[in-house]
DSSP file (Angstrom, degrees, kcal/mol; ACC not computed):
  #  RESIDUE AA STRUCTURE BP1 BP2  ACC     N-H-->O    O-->H-N    N-H-->O    O-->H-N    TCO  KAPPA ALPHA  PHI   PSI    X-CA   Y-CA   Z-CA
    1    1 A M              0   0    0      0, 0.0     2,-0.4     0, 0.0   113,-0.0   0.000 360.0 360.0 360.0 137.5  298.7    7.9   64.3
    2    2 A E        -     0   0    0    111,-0.1     2,-0.2     1,-0.0     0, 0.0  -0.760 360.0-142.8 -90.5 132.2  301.7    6.0   62.9
    3    3 A H        -     0   0    0     -2,-0.4   108,-0.0     1,-0.1    -1,-0.0  -0.630  17.8-108.9 -95.1 152.6  302.6    2.8   64.8
    4    4 A F    >>  -     0   0    0     -2,-0.2     4,-2.2     1,-0.1     3,-0.5  -0.422  34.6-109.9 -71.6 153.9  306.0    1.4   65.4
    5    5 A P  H 3> S+     0   0    0      0, 0.0     4,-2.4     0, 0.0     5,-0.2   0.853 118.0  52.8 -57.1 -38.0  307.0   -1.7   63.5
    6    6 A D  H 3> S+     0   0    0      2,-0.2     4,-2.0     1,-0.2     5,-0.1   0.843 109.3  50.0 -69.2 -31.0  306.9   -4.0   66.5
    7    7 A C  H <> S+     0   0    0     -3,-0.5     4,-2.4     2,-0.2     5,-0.2   0.923 110.9  48.6 -68.4 -45.7  303.4   -2.8   67.4
    8    8 A V  H  X S+     0   0    0     -4,-2.2     4,-2.1     1,-0.2    -2,-0.2   0.911 112.6  49.0 -59.9 -43.3  302.2   -3.4   63.8
    9    9 A A  H  X S+     0   0    0     -4,-2.4     4,-2.4     2,-0.2    -1,-0.2   0.895 110.2  50.9 -64.7 -40.9  303.8   -6.9   64.0
   10   10 A A  H  X S+     0   0    0     -4,-2.0     4,-2.2     1,-0.2    -2,-0.2   0.915 112.9  45.0 -64.2 -42.9  302.2   -7.7   67.4
   11   11 A F  H  X S+     0   0    0     -4,-2.4     4,-2.6     2,-0.2    -1,-0.2   0.845 112.1  52.1 -71.4 -32.8  298.7   -6.7   66.1
   12   12 A E  H  X S+     0   0    0     -4,-2.1     4,-2.1    -5,-0.2    -2,-0.2   0.909 110.6  47.8 -67.4 -41.5  299.2   -8.6   62.9
   13   13 A A  H  X S+     0   0    0     -4,-2.4     4,-2.4     2,-0.2    -2,-0.2   0.906 113.2  48.8 -64.3 -41.8  300.2  -11.7   64.9
   14   14 A Y  H  X S+     0   0    0     -4,-2.2     4,-3.0     2,-0.2     5,-0.3   0.928 109.4  51.9 -62.3 -45.5  297.1  -11.2   67.1
   15   15 A R  H  X S+     0   0    0     -4,-2.6     4,-2.5     1,-0.2    -2,-0.2   0.902 111.3  47.6 -58.8 -41.5  294.8  -10.8   64.1
   16   16 A K  H  X S+     0   0    0     -4,-2.1     4,-2.5     2,-0.2    -1,-0.2   0.927 113.3  46.7 -66.0 -46.1  296.1  -14.0   62.6
   17   17 A K  H  X S+     0   0    0     -4,-2.4     4,-2.5     2,-0.2    -2,-0.2   0.900 114.1  48.5 -63.2 -40.9  295.7  -16.0   65.9
   18   18 A K  H  X S+     0   0    0     -4,-3.0     4,-2.8     2,-0.2    -2,-0.2   0.921 111.3  49.8 -65.0 -43.9  292.2  -14.5   66.4
   19   19 A E  H  X S+     0   0    0     -4,-2.5     4,-1.9    -5,-0.3    -2,-0.2   0.917 112.2  47.7 -61.1 -44.4  291.2  -15.4   62.9
   20   20 A D  H  X S+     0   0    0     -4,-2.5     4,-2.1     2,-0.2    -1,-0.2   0.912 112.9  48.7 -62.6 -43.6  292.5  -18.9   63.2
   21   21 A F  H  X S+     0   0    0     -4,-2.5     4,-2.8     1,-0.2    -2,-0.2   0.923 111.2  49.5 -63.0 -44.7  290.7  -19.3   66.6
   22   22 A E  H  < S+     0   0    0     -4,-2.8    -1,-0.2     1,-0.2    -2,-0.2   0.817 110.7  50.4 -67.6 -30.3  287.4  -18.0   65.2
   23   23 A K  H  < S+     0   0    0     -4,-1.9    -1,-0.2    -5,-0.2    -2,-0.2   0.905 115.8  42.1 -69.2 -41.4  287.6  -20.3   62.2
   24   24 A K  H  < S+     0   0    0     -4,-2.1    -2,-0.2     1,-0.3    -3,-0.2   0.858 131.3  23.5 -74.2 -36.5  288.2  -23.3   64.5
   25   25 A F    ><  +     0   0    0     -4,-2.8     3,-1.7    -5,-0.2    -1,-0.3  -0.623  65.8 164.7-131.2  72.3  285.6  -22.3   67.1
   26   26 A P  T 3  S+     0   0    0      0, 0.0    -1,-0.1     0, 0.0    48,-0.1   0.703  77.7  53.5 -65.2 -18.6  283.0  -20.1   65.5
   27   27 A L  T 3  S+     0   0    0     46,-0.3     3,-0.1     2,-0.0    47,-0.1   0.248  78.0 142.0 -99.5  12.8  280.6  -20.5   68.4
   28   28 A Y    <   -     0   0    0     -3,-1.7     2,-0.4     1,-0.1    45,-0.2  -0.115  64.7 -91.9 -57.5 153.4  283.0  -19.5   71.2
   29   29 A C     >> -     0   0    0     43,-2.9     4,-1.2     1,-0.2     5,-0.8  -0.517  31.3-158.5 -68.6 121.3  281.6  -17.5   74.1
   30   30 A R  T  45S+     0   0    0     -2,-0.4    -1,-0.2     1,-0.2    -2,-0.1   0.748  86.3  61.1 -74.2 -23.5  282.0  -13.8   73.3
   31   31 A K  T  45S+     0   0    0      1,-0.2    -1,-0.2     2,-0.0    -2,-0.0   0.923 121.2  19.4 -71.1 -43.2  281.8  -12.8   76.9
   32   32 A C  T >45S-     0   0    0     40,-0.1     3,-0.8    30,-0.0     5,-0.3   0.433 101.9-118.6-108.3  -0.4  284.9  -14.7   78.1
   33   33 A G  T 3<5S-     0   0    0     -4,-1.2    72,-3.9     1,-0.2    -3,-0.2   0.754  72.0 -58.2  70.6  24.0  286.7  -15.3   74.8
   34   34 A G  T 3 <S+     0   0    0     -5,-0.8    -1,-0.2    70,-0.2    39,-0.1   0.627 115.6 109.4  82.2  12.8  286.4  -19.1   75.1
   35   35 A H  S <  S-     0   0    0     -3,-0.8    64,-0.2    -6,-0.2    67,-0.2   0.698  80.8-125.7 -92.8 -22.1  288.3  -19.3   78.4
   36   36 A G  S    S-     0   0    0     36,-0.1    26,-2.4    -7,-0.1     2,-0.3   0.396  74.4 -28.3  91.8  -3.3  285.3  -20.2   80.6
   37   37 A G  E    S-A   61   0A   0     24,-0.3     2,-0.3    -5,-0.3    24,-0.2  -0.984  77.3 -82.4 156.8-158.6  285.9  -17.3   83.0
   38   38 A R  E     -A   60   0A   0     22,-1.9    22,-2.9    -2,-0.3     2,-0.4  -0.993  26.3-121.0-145.1 152.6  288.7  -15.2   84.3
   39   39 A V  E     -A   59   0A   0     -2,-0.3     2,-0.5    20,-0.2    20,-0.2  -0.784  20.0-161.2 -94.3 132.3  291.4  -15.4   86.9
   40   40 A V  E     -A   58   0A   0     18,-2.9    18,-2.7    -2,-0.4     2,-0.4  -0.970   8.2-164.0-113.6 122.8  291.5  -12.8   89.6
   41   41 A R  E     +A   57   0A   0     -2,-0.5     2,-0.3    16,-0.2    16,-0.2  -0.902  18.6 156.6-111.2 132.9  294.8  -12.5   91.4
   42   42 A Y  E     -A   56   0A   0     14,-2.5    14,-3.3    -2,-0.4    -2,-0.0  -0.982  44.8-112.7-151.7 161.1  295.2  -10.7   94.8
   43   43 A D        -     0   0    0     -2,-0.3    12,-0.2    12,-0.2    -2,-0.0  -0.877  23.7-160.1 -95.3 117.0  297.2  -10.4   97.9
   44   44 A P        +     0   0    0      0, 0.0    -1,-0.1     0, 0.0    11,-0.1   0.556  54.9 112.1 -78.0  -6.2  295.1  -11.7  100.8
   45   45 A S  S    S-     0   0    0      7,-0.1     3,-0.1     1,-0.1    -2,-0.1  -0.405  76.8-108.5 -68.2 139.4  297.2  -10.0  103.5
   46   46 A P    >   -     0   0    0      0, 0.0     3,-2.2     0, 0.0     5,-0.2  -0.342  51.1 -81.7 -61.9 151.0  295.5   -7.1  105.3
   47   47 A R  T 3  S+     0   0    0      1,-0.3     3,-0.1    -3,-0.1     0, 0.0  -0.299 117.0  13.2 -57.5 130.3  296.9   -3.7  104.4
   48   48 A G  T 3  S+     0   0    0      1,-0.2     2,-0.5    -3,-0.1    -1,-0.3   0.385 101.0 111.0  85.9  -4.2  300.1   -2.9  106.3
   49   49 A V    <   -     0   0    0     -3,-2.2     2,-1.2     1,-0.0    -1,-0.2  -0.907  56.8-151.7-107.4 125.5  300.6   -6.5  107.5
   50   50 A G        +     0   0    0     -2,-0.5    -3,-0.1    -3,-0.1     2,-0.0  -0.679  29.1 161.3 -97.9  83.0  303.4   -8.5  106.1
   51   51 A L        -     0   0    0     -2,-1.2     3,-0.1     1,-0.2    -6,-0.0  -0.114  59.8 -44.8 -80.8-169.1  302.4  -12.1  106.2
   52   52 A S  S    S-     0   0    0      1,-0.1    -1,-0.2    -2,-0.0    -7,-0.1  -0.305  74.6-102.3 -60.3 143.4  304.2  -14.6  104.0
   53   53 A P  S    S+     0   0    0      0, 0.0     2,-0.2     0, 0.0    -1,-0.1  -0.308  72.1  83.0 -67.9 149.8  304.7  -13.3  100.5
   54   54 A G        -     0   0    0     -3,-0.1     2,-0.3     2,-0.0    -3,-0.1  -0.730  59.0-108.0 142.6 171.5  302.4  -14.6   97.7
   55   55 A Y        -     0   0    0     -2,-0.2     2,-0.3   -12,-0.2   -12,-0.2  -0.876  17.3-134.7-128.9 159.0  299.1  -14.1   96.0
   56   56 A M  E     -A   42   0A   0    -14,-3.3   -14,-2.5    -2,-0.3     2,-0.4  -0.857  16.7-149.1-110.5 152.4  295.9  -16.1   95.8
   57   57 A E  E     -A   41   0A   0     -2,-0.3     2,-0.4   -16,-0.2   -16,-0.2  -0.983   9.6-170.3-124.7 133.7  294.0  -16.7   92.6
   58   58 A D  E     -A   40   0A   0    -18,-2.7   -18,-2.9    -2,-0.4     2,-0.6  -0.913  16.6-139.9-116.0 147.9  290.3  -17.1   92.2
   59   59 A F  E     -A   39   0A   0     -2,-0.4     2,-0.8   -20,-0.2   -20,-0.2  -0.940  11.0-157.5-109.7 115.0  288.5  -18.3   89.1
   60   60 A D  E     -A   38   0A   0    -22,-2.9   -22,-1.9    -2,-0.6     2,-0.1  -0.829  20.2-134.3 -92.4 111.5  285.4  -16.4   88.3
   61   61 A E  E     -A   37   0A   0     -2,-0.8   -24,-0.3   -24,-0.2   -25,-0.1  -0.358  21.4-109.0 -66.8 142.3  283.2  -18.6   86.1
   62   62 A C    > > -     0   0    0    -26,-2.4     5,-2.4     1,-0.1     3,-0.8  -0.581  20.8-148.5 -70.7 125.9  281.7  -17.0   83.0
   63   63 A P  T 3 5S+     0   0    0      0, 0.0    -1,-0.1     0, 0.0    -2,-0.1   0.681  93.2  58.3 -71.4 -16.1  277.9  -16.7   83.6
   64   64 A D  T 3 5S-     0   0    0      3,-0.1   -34,-0.1     4,-0.0    -2,-0.0   0.639 127.2  -6.0 -88.6 -14.2  277.1  -17.1   79.9
   65   65 A C  T X >S+     0   0    0     -3,-0.8     5,-2.1   -29,-0.1     3,-1.5   0.390 127.3  37.7-139.9 -80.8  278.8  -20.5   79.4
   66   66 A Y  G > 5S+     0   0    0      1,-0.3     3,-1.6     3,-0.2   -29,-0.1   0.850 112.0  57.2 -57.5 -41.1  280.9  -22.4   82.0
   67   67 A A  G 3 <S+     0   0    0     -5,-2.4    -1,-0.3     1,-0.3    -3,-0.1   0.757 112.6  42.3 -63.7 -23.8  278.7  -21.5   85.0
   68   68 A I  G < 5S-     0   0    0     -3,-1.5    -1,-0.3    -6,-0.4    -2,-0.2   0.225 125.8 -97.3-108.7  14.3  275.7  -23.0   83.3
   69   69 A G  T < 5S+     0   0    0     -3,-1.6     9,-3.8     1,-0.3    10,-1.0   0.785  79.3 130.6  83.1  29.1  277.4  -26.1   82.0
   70   70 A I  B   < -B   77   0B   0     -5,-2.1    -1,-0.3     7,-0.2     7,-0.2  -0.945  62.6-111.7-117.2 136.9  278.2  -25.0   78.4
   71   71 A C     >  -     0   0    0      5,-3.0     4,-1.6    -2,-0.4   -35,-0.1  -0.457  20.3-142.7 -63.9 129.7  281.6  -25.4   76.8
   72   72 A P  T  4 S+     0   0    0      0, 0.0   -43,-2.9     0, 0.0    -1,-0.1   0.667  95.8  41.1 -69.9 -15.8  283.1  -21.9   76.2
   73   73 A R  T  4 S+     0   0    0    -45,-0.2   -46,-0.3   -39,-0.1   -38,-0.0   0.861 133.3  11.3 -97.8 -44.0  284.6  -22.9   72.9
   74   74 A C  T  4 S-     0   0    0      2,-0.1   -46,-0.1   -48,-0.1    -3,-0.0   0.475  89.2-123.9-118.6  -2.7  282.1  -25.1   71.1
   75   75 A T     <  +     0   0    0     -4,-1.6     2,-0.1     1,-0.2     3,-0.1   0.610  58.0 148.6  66.6  16.8  278.9  -24.6   73.2
   76   76 A A        -     0   0    0      1,-0.1    -5,-3.0    -6,-0.1     2,-0.3  -0.445  58.7 -91.9 -72.9 155.2  278.5  -28.4   73.8
   77   77 A A  B     -B   70   0B   0     -7,-0.2    -7,-0.2     1,-0.2    -1,-0.1  -0.510  34.5-174.4 -70.3 130.1  276.9  -29.4   77.1
   78   78 A L  S    S+     0   0    0     -9,-3.8     8,-3.0    -2,-0.3     9,-0.7   0.523  70.7  59.9 -97.1 -10.7  279.4  -30.0   79.9
   79   79 A V  B    S-C   85   0C   0    -10,-1.0     6,-0.3     6,-0.3     2,-0.1  -0.893  79.4-128.2-119.8 149.8  276.7  -31.2   82.3
   80   80 A S    >   -     0   0    0      4,-3.5     3,-2.0    -2,-0.3    -2,-0.1  -0.237  41.1 -90.8 -82.6 178.2  274.3  -34.1   82.0
   81   81 A D  T 3  S+     0   0    0      1,-0.3    -1,-0.1     2,-0.1    -2,-0.0   0.789 127.2  60.3 -60.9 -26.9  270.5  -33.9   82.4
   82   82 A G  T 3  S-     0   0    0      2,-0.1    -1,-0.3     1,-0.0     3,-0.1   0.447 120.1-108.3 -81.4   0.6  271.0  -34.6   86.1
   83   83 A G  S <  S+     0   0    0     -3,-2.0     2,-0.3     1,-0.3    -2,-0.1   0.493  78.0 129.8  87.3   3.4  273.1  -31.5   86.5
   84   84 A E        -     0   0    0      1,-0.1    -4,-3.5     2,-0.0    -1,-0.3  -0.705  66.8-106.6 -91.6 142.8  276.4  -33.4   86.9
   85   85 A Y  B     -C   79   0C   0     -2,-0.3     3,-0.4    -6,-0.3    -6,-0.3  -0.483  19.3-149.9 -65.5 132.1  279.5  -32.5   84.9
   86   86 A T  S    S+     0   0    0     -8,-3.0     2,-0.3     1,-0.3    -1,-0.2   0.877  93.7   6.9 -70.4 -37.4  280.1  -35.1   82.2
   87   87 A D  S >  S-     0   0    0     -9,-0.7     3,-1.9     3,-0.2    -1,-0.3  -0.830  71.4-161.1-145.1 102.4  283.8  -34.4   82.4
   88   88 A K  T 3  S+     0   0    0     -3,-0.4     3,-0.1    -2,-0.3    -2,-0.1   0.679  90.0  47.2 -61.8 -16.9  284.7  -32.0   85.2
   89   89 A F  T 3  S-     0   0    0      1,-0.2     9,-1.1     8,-0.1     2,-0.3   0.279 120.7 -19.3-111.5  11.8  288.0  -31.2   83.6
   90   90 A G  B <  S-D   97   0D   0     -3,-1.9     7,-0.2     7,-0.3    -3,-0.2  -0.982  73.2 -67.6 170.0 179.9  287.1  -30.6   80.0
   91   91 A C     >  -     0   0    0      5,-2.5     4,-1.4    -2,-0.3   -13,-0.1  -0.827  25.2-154.1 -98.3 126.7  284.8  -30.8   77.0
   92   92 A P  T  4 S+     0   0    0      0, 0.0    -1,-0.1     0, 0.0   -14,-0.1   0.682  93.5  50.7 -72.0 -15.3  284.2  -34.2   75.5
   93   93 A T  T  4 S+     0   0    0    -16,-0.1   -16,-0.0     3,-0.1    -2,-0.0   0.933 128.4   9.7 -87.6 -52.6  283.4  -32.6   72.1
   94   94 A C  T  4 S-     0   0    0      2,-0.1    -1,-0.0   -18,-0.0     0, 0.0   0.532  96.2-115.1-110.2  -8.4  286.3  -30.2   71.4
   95   95 A G     <  +     0   0    0     -4,-1.4     0, 0.0     1,-0.2     0, 0.0   0.555  52.0 165.7  87.3   6.8  288.8  -31.1   74.1
   96   96 A W        -     0   0    0     -6,-0.1    -5,-2.5     1,-0.1     2,-0.3  -0.304  23.8-147.5 -56.3 139.3  288.6  -27.7   75.9
   97   97 A K  B     -D   90   0D   0     -7,-0.2     2,-2.9     2,-0.2    -7,-0.3  -0.834  26.2-104.1-111.7 151.7  290.2  -28.0   79.4
   98   98 A D  S    S+     0   0    0     -9,-1.1   -62,-0.1    -2,-0.3    -8,-0.1  -0.416  80.2 122.6 -71.4  71.0  289.3  -26.1   82.5
   99   99 A D    >   -     0   0    0     -2,-2.9     3,-2.1   -64,-0.2    -2,-0.2  -0.873  47.0-164.6-139.2  99.8  292.2  -23.8   82.2
  100  100 A P  T 3  S+     0   0    0      0, 0.0   -63,-0.1     0, 0.0   -61,-0.1   0.700  94.1  46.2 -63.3 -18.9  291.4  -20.0   82.0
  101  101 A L  T 3  S+     0   0    0    -63,-0.1     3,-0.1     2,-0.1   -66,-0.0   0.414 106.3  77.9 -98.9   1.5  294.9  -19.2   80.7
  102  102 A G  S <  S-     0   0    0     -3,-2.1     2,-2.5   -67,-0.2    -4,-0.0   0.518  97.2  -9.1 -87.7-131.7  294.8  -22.0   78.1
  103  103 A P  S    S+     0   0    0      0, 0.0     2,-0.2     0, 0.0    -1,-0.1  -0.323  91.9 110.0 -78.4  64.4  293.2  -22.5   74.8
  104  104 A G  S    S-     0   0    0     -2,-2.5   -70,-0.2     1,-0.2   -71,-0.1  -0.502  81.8 -48.0-115.1-169.4  290.9  -19.5   74.5
  105  105 A L  S    S-     0   0    0    -72,-3.9    -1,-0.2    -2,-0.2   -87,-0.1  -0.416  70.8-107.6 -59.5 131.3  290.9  -16.4   72.3
  106  106 A P        -     0   0    0      0, 0.0     2,-0.2     0, 0.0    -1,-0.1  -0.277  36.7-101.8 -64.0 150.5  294.4  -14.9   72.5
  107  107 A E        -     0   0    0      1,-0.1   -89,-0.0    -3,-0.1   -74,-0.0  -0.520  36.0-114.3 -74.9 136.8  294.7  -11.7   74.4
  108  108 A Q        -     0   0    0     -2,-0.2    -1,-0.1     1,-0.1   -97,-0.1  -0.508  32.8-119.4 -71.1 133.6  294.9   -8.5   72.4
  109  109 A P        -     0   0    0      0, 0.0     2,-0.3     0, 0.0    -1,-0.1  -0.288  25.0-116.9 -69.6 159.7  298.2   -6.7   72.6
  110  110 A E        -     0   0    0      2,-0.0     2,-0.6  -100,-0.0  -100,-0.1  -0.749  17.5-133.5 -97.3 146.7  298.4   -3.2   74.0
  111  111 A C        +     0   0    0     -2,-0.3     4,-0.1     1,-0.1     3,-0.1  -0.884  28.0 168.8-101.0 122.7  299.6   -0.3   71.9
  112  112 A W     >  +     0   0    0     -2,-0.6     4,-2.9     1,-0.1     5,-0.2   0.047  40.3 117.6-115.7  23.0  302.1    2.0   73.6
  113  113 A C  H  > S+     0   0    0      1,-0.2     4,-2.7     2,-0.2     5,-0.2   0.893  75.0  48.9 -62.9 -42.1  303.1    3.9   70.6
  114  114 A D  H  > S+     0   0    0      2,-0.2     4,-2.4     1,-0.2    -1,-0.2   0.945 115.3  44.1 -62.0 -47.6  301.9    7.3   71.9
  115  115 A E  H  > S+     0   0    0      1,-0.2     4,-2.8     2,-0.2    -2,-0.2   0.909 114.8  49.4 -63.7 -42.2  303.7    6.9   75.2
  116  116 A R  H  X S+     0   0    0     -4,-2.9     4,-2.7     2,-0.2    -1,-0.2   0.905 110.9  49.4 -63.7 -42.3  306.8    5.6   73.5
  117  117 A R  H  X S+     0   0    0     -4,-2.7     4,-2.2    -5,-0.2    -2,-0.2   0.912 112.7  47.7 -63.1 -43.1  306.8    8.5   71.0
  118  118 A T  H  X S+     0   0    0     -4,-2.4     4,-2.8     2,-0.2     5,-0.2   0.920 112.5  49.4 -64.0 -44.3  306.4   11.0   74.0
  119  119 A F  H  X S+     0   0    0     -4,-2.8     4,-2.5     1,-0.2    -2,-0.2   0.932 112.7  46.5 -60.5 -46.8  309.2    9.3   75.9
  120  120 A E  H  X S+     0   0    0     -4,-2.7     4,-1.8     2,-0.2    -1,-0.2   0.875 113.0  49.9 -65.8 -36.5  311.6    9.4   72.9
  121  121 A K  H  X S+     0   0    0     -4,-2.2     4,-1.6    -5,-0.2    -2,-0.2   0.942 113.5  45.5 -65.4 -47.0  310.7   13.0   72.2
  122  122 A D  H  X S+     0   0    0     -4,-2.8     4,-0.7     1,-0.2    -2,-0.2   0.862 110.0  55.6 -63.7 -35.6  311.3   14.0   75.9
  123  123 A L  H  < S+     0   0    0     -4,-2.5     3,-0.4     1,-0.2    -1,-0.2   0.892 113.2  40.3 -64.1 -40.1  314.6   12.0   75.9
  124  124 A H  H  < S+     0   0    0     -4,-1.8    -1,-0.2     1,-0.2    -2,-0.2   0.694 112.3  55.9 -84.2 -18.7  316.0   13.9   72.9
  125  125 A D  H  < S+     0   0    0     -4,-1.6    -1,-0.2    -5,-0.1    -2,-0.2   0.507  79.1 115.6 -90.6  -4.5  314.7   17.3   74.1
  126  126 A E  S  < S-     0   0    0     -4,-0.7     2,-0.1    -3,-0.4    -3,-0.0  -0.417  71.2-117.6 -67.1 136.4  316.4   17.2   77.5
  127  127 A P              0   0    0      0, 0.0    -1,-0.1     0, 0.0    -2,-0.1  -0.486 360.0 360.0 -71.5 146.2  319.0   19.8   78.0
  128  128 A V              0   0    0     -2,-0.1    -2,-0.1     0, 0.0     0, 0.0   0.437 360.0 360.0 -94.8 360.0  322.5   18.4   78.5
């Protein structure tokens, strides 16, 4: 399949960012991509009930790193021998911060070339 130029550019930019991240943090957690977990966003209102608008966010800690006291980027210990976090807000070794949307592996872009090609074909094939 042939990709559109903007798709190729997006994947090339992602490849470069990923390569740079992997050079800088070769030991990053592969499960969470160096983020320490993931954010789950949801509307807490019961179905059909219109309470005040808005969403809640939960942070699900990665069981392979952050949940057991290991930095998701450099694998340094985030907890002391006593089980207490040495720095509850980040890693003293690499500077990682407890921010799931922050300095982790960049998110891979999505390719919509097939859908875009189908849309453009349908757009031009419509009878006038």
